[in-house]
ChimeraX commands (.cxc) that place a marker at each C-alpha (Angstrom):
marker #1 position 42.04,-12.52,2.61 radius 0.5
marker #1 position 40.53,-12.70,-0.23 radius 0.5
marker #1 position 38.05,-9.87,-1.03 radius 0.5
marker #1 position 35.65,-10.68,-4.44 radius 0.5
marker #1 position 34.61,-8.51,-7.28 radius 0.5
marker #1 position 31.33,-7.02,-6.98 radius 0.5
marker #1 position 30.49,-7.93,-10.67 radius 0.5
marker #1 position 32.19,-11.34,-10.15 radius 0.5
marker #1 position 30.13,-14.49,-11.93 radius 0.5
marker #1 position 30.39,-15.60,-8.98 radius 0.5
marker #1 position 28.25,-13.13,-6.92 radius 0.5
marker #1 position 25.85,-12.44,-10.00 radius 0.5
marker #1 position 22.09,-13.91,-9.70 radius 0.5
marker #1 position 20.85,-17.01,-10.90 radius 0.5
marker #1 position 18.50,-16.84,-13.21 radius 0.5
marker #1 position 15.74,-18.75,-11.54 radius 0.5
marker #1 position 16.30,-15.78,-8.46 radius 0.5
marker #1 position 13.24,-12.96,-8.07 radius 0.5
marker #1 position 13.58,-9.44,-6.33 radius 0.5
marker #1 position 11.60,-9.74,-3.10 radius 0.5
marker #1 position 9.17,-7.11,-4.93 radius 0.5
marker #1 position 9.15,-9.93,-8.21 radius 0.5
marker #1 position 8.16,-12.20,-5.97 radius 0.5
marker #1 position 5.20,-10.03,-3.77 radius 0.5
marker #1 position 3.80,-9.61,-7.97 radius 0.5
marker #1 position 4.07,-13.15,-9.03 radius 0.5
marker #1 position 2.21,-14.49,-5.85 radius 0.5
marker #1 position -0.48,-11.51,-6.16 radius 0.5
marker #1 position -1.34,-12.38,-9.42 radius 0.5
marker #1 position -1.18,-16.50,-8.97 radius 0.5
marker #1 position -3.75,-15.96,-6.39 radius 0.5
marker #1 position -5.55,-13.09,-7.83 radius 0.5
marker #1 position -5.33,-11.26,-4.77 radius 0.5
marker #1 position -4.18,-7.35,-6.39 radius 0.5
marker #1 position -7.37,-6.07,-6.79 radius 0.5
marker #1 position -8.43,-6.76,-3.35 radius 0.5
marker #1 position -5.43,-5.21,-1.93 radius 0.5
marker #1 position -5.95,-2.17,-4.41 radius 0.5
marker #1 position -9.55,-2.00,-2.67 radius 0.5
marker #1 position -8.11,-2.32,0.72 radius 0.5
marker #1 position -5.64,0.18,0.16 radius 0.5
marker #1 position -8.59,2.58,-1.36 radius 0.5
marker #1 position -10.21,2.34,1.86 radius 0.5
marker #1 position -7.08,2.43,4.44 radius 0.5
marker #1 position -5.77,5.49,2.76 radius 0.5
marker #1 position -9.35,7.43,2.77 radius 0.5
marker #1 position -7.65,9.80,5.35 radius 0.5
marker #1 position -4.58,10.71,2.78 radius 0.5
marker #1 position -6.13,11.12,0.17 radius 0.5
marker #1 position -9.79,13.64,0.61 radius 0.5
marker #1 position -7.71,15.62,4.00 radius 0.5
marker #1 position -8.45,15.23,7.45 radius 0.5
marker #1 position -11.57,17.38,7.60 radius 0.5
marker #1 position -13.57,15.41,5.47 radius 0.5
marker #1 position -12.00,12.12,7.27 radius 0.5
marker #1 position -13.66,13.15,10.67 radius 0.5
marker #1 position -17.34,13.41,8.78 radius 0.5
marker #1 position -16.84,10.18,7.11 radius 0.5
marker #1 position -18.34,7.47,9.18 radius 0.5
marker #1 position -17.98,4.48,6.97 radius 0.5
marker #1 position -15.80,3.84,3.79 radius 0.5
marker #1 position -16.91,0.20,2.13 radius 0.5
marker #1 position -16.13,-1.22,-1.46 radius 0.5
marker #1 position -18.36,-3.45,-3.63 radius 0.5
marker #1 position -18.17,-4.22,-7.00 radius 0.5
marker #1 position -16.19,-1.49,-7.59 radius 0.5
marker #1 position -18.38,1.25,-6.82 radius 0.5
marker #1 position -16.44,3.30,-3.05 radius 0.5
marker #1 position -19.61,3.97,-0.92 radius 0.5
marker #1 position -18.68,6.81,1.69 radius 0.5
marker #1 position -21.37,7.56,4.55 radius 0.5
marker #1 position -20.64,11.25,6.21 radius 0.5
marker #1 position -22.69,12.68,8.82 radius 0.5
marker #1 position -22.13,16.32,7.20 radius 0.5
marker #1 position -25.30,16.87,4.70 radius 0.5
marker #1 position -23.58,20.44,3.51 radius 0.5
marker #1 position -20.02,18.19,2.87 radius 0.5
marker #1 position -21.97,15.48,1.22 radius 0.5
marker #1 position -22.82,18.29,-1.47 radius 0.5
marker #1 position -19.68,19.71,-2.03 radius 0.5
marker #1 position -18.22,15.60,-2.76 radius 0.5
marker #1 position -21.47,15.05,-5.02 radius 0.5
marker #1 position -20.71,18.19,-7.14 radius 0.5
marker #1 position -17.10,17.02,-7.28 radius 0.5
marker #1 position -17.33,13.59,-7.61 radius 0.5
marker #1 position -14.97,13.01,-11.02 radius 0.5
marker #1 position -12.38,15.03,-9.02 radius 0.5
marker #1 position -12.21,12.43,-6.10 radius 0.5
marker #1 position -12.90,9.51,-8.46 radius 0.5
marker #1 position -9.47,10.99,-9.88 radius 0.5
marker #1 position -7.92,10.96,-6.92 radius 0.5
marker #1 position -8.51,7.81,-5.74 radius 0.5
marker #1 position -8.00,5.88,-8.83 radius 0.5
marker #1 position -4.56,7.95,-9.19 radius 0.5
marker #1 position -3.67,7.04,-5.42 radius 0.5
marker #1 position -3.42,3.01,-6.26 radius 0.5
marker #1 position -2.07,3.80,-9.90 radius 0.5
marker #1 position -5.02,1.93,-12.22 radius 0.5
marker #1 position -8.98,2.07,-12.30 radius 0.5
marker #1 position -10.08,0.74,-9.65 radius 0.5
marker #1 position -13.08,2.44,-8.87 radius 0.5
marker #1 position -15.60,2.82,-10.97 radius 0.5
marker #1 position -17.95,4.92,-9.31 radius 0.5
marker #1 position -17.77,6.76,-5.93 radius 0.5
marker #1 position -21.42,6.59,-3.75 radius 0.5
marker #1 position -21.79,9.54,-1.22 radius 0.5
marker #1 position -24.20,8.17,1.41 radius 0.5
marker link #1:1,2 radius 0.2
marker link #1:2,3 radius 0.2
marker link #1:3,4 radius 0.2
marker link #1:4,5 radius 0.2
marker link #1:5,6 radius 0.2
marker link #1:6,7 radius 0.2
marker link #1:7,8 radius 0.2
marker link #1:8,9 radius 0.2
marker link #1:9,10 radius 0.2
marker link #1:10,11 radius 0.2
marker link #1:11,12 radius 0.2
marker link #1:12,13 radius 0.2
marker link #1:13,14 radius 0.2
marker link #1:14,15 radius 0.2
marker link #1:15,16 radius 0.2
marker link #1:16,17 radius 0.2
marker link #1:17,18 radius 0.2
marker link #1:18,19 radius 0.2
marker link #1:19,20 radius 0.2
marker link #1:20,21 radius 0.2
marker link #1:21,22 radius 0.2
marker link #1:22,23 radius 0.2
marker link #1:23,24 radius 0.2
marker link #1:24,25 radius 0.2
marker link #1:25,26 radius 0.2
marker link #1:26,27 radius 0.2
marker link #1:27,28 radius 0.2
marker link #1:28,29 radius 0.2
marker link #1:29,30 radius 0.2
marker link #1:30,31 radius 0.2
marker link #1:31,32 radius 0.2
marker link #1:32,33 radius 0.2
marker link #1:33,34 radius 0.2
marker link #1:34,35 radius 0.2
marker link #1:35,36 radius 0.2
marker link #1:36,37 radius 0.2
marker link #1:37,38 radius 0.2
marker link #1:38,39 radius 0.2
marker link #1:39,40 radius 0.2
marker link #1:40,41 radius 0.2
marker link #1:41,42 radius 0.2
marker link #1:42,43 radius 0.2
marker link #1:43,44 radius 0.2
marker link #1:44,45 radius 0.2
marker link #1:45,46 radius 0.2
marker link #1:46,47 radius 0.2
marker link #1:47,48 radius 0.2
marker link #1:48,49 radius 0.2
marker link #1:49,50 radius 0.2
marker link #1:50,51 radius 0.2
marker link #1:51,52 radius 0.2
marker link #1:52,53 radius 0.2
marker link #1:53,54 radius 0.2
marker link #1:54,55 radius 0.2
marker link #1:55,56 radius 0.2
marker link #1:56,57 radius 0.2
marker link #1:57,58 radius 0.2
marker link #1:58,59 radius 0.2
marker link #1:59,60 radius 0.2
marker link #1:60,61 radius 0.2
marker link #1:61,62 radius 0.2
marker link #1:62,63 radius 0.2
marker link #1:63,64 radius 0.2
marker link #1:64,65 radius 0.2
marker link #1:65,66 radius 0.2
marker link #1:66,67 radius 0.2
marker link #1:67,68 radius 0.2
marker link #1:68,69 radius 0.2
marker link #1:69,70 radius 0.2
marker link #1:70,71 radius 0.2
marker link #1:71,72 radius 0.2
marker link #1:72,73 radius 0.2
marker link #1:73,74 radius 0.2
marker link #1:74,75 radius 0.2
marker link #1:75,76 radius 0.2
marker link #1:76,77 radius 0.2
marker link #1:77,78 radius 0.2
marker link #1:78,79 radius 0.2
marker link #1:79,80 radius 0.2
marker link #1:80,81 radius 0.2
marker link #1:81,82 radius 0.2
marker link #1:82,83 radius 0.2
marker link #1:83,84 radius 0.2
marker link #1:84,85 radius 0.2
marker link #1:85,86 radius 0.2
marker link #1:86,87 radius 0.2
marker link #1:87,88 radius 0.2
marker link #1:88,89 radius 0.2
marker link #1:89,90 radius 0.2
marker link #1:90,91 radius 0.2
marker link #1:91,92 radius 0.2
marker link #1:92,93 radius 0.2
marker link #1:93,94 radius 0.2
marker link #1:94,95 radius 0.2
marker link #1:95,96 radius 0.2
marker link #1:96,97 radius 0.2
marker link #1:97,98 radius 0.2
marker link #1:98,99 radius 0.2
marker link #1:99,100 radius 0.2
marker link #1:100,101 radius 0.2
marker link #1:101,102 radius 0.2
marker link #1:102,103 radius 0.2
marker link #1:103,104 radius 0.2
marker link #1:104,105 radius 0.2
marker link #1:105,106 radius 0.2
marker link #1:106,107 radius 0.2
view
């Protein structure tokens, strides 16, 4: 039995071979889906970003034209979040890693 060295030329990657991450990134860029994927990530991670208490009082979360719309069932909570709007915006954009949301609107 002959063992091949790990770093031998026979086992090295070819120039046209991509890692899975590079391939998916190239695919998202080619089909211009990265923006929509980021928006979906924001909506799906709302509970993790804001916490369980806020998520329980949230009725609806959606994004339209770079604005995040959040419908809440609690007026006092809505008032608190309006006062901390910039902090909420920073939390959301830092979660995604780029500026996806330009404004947050509480309904």
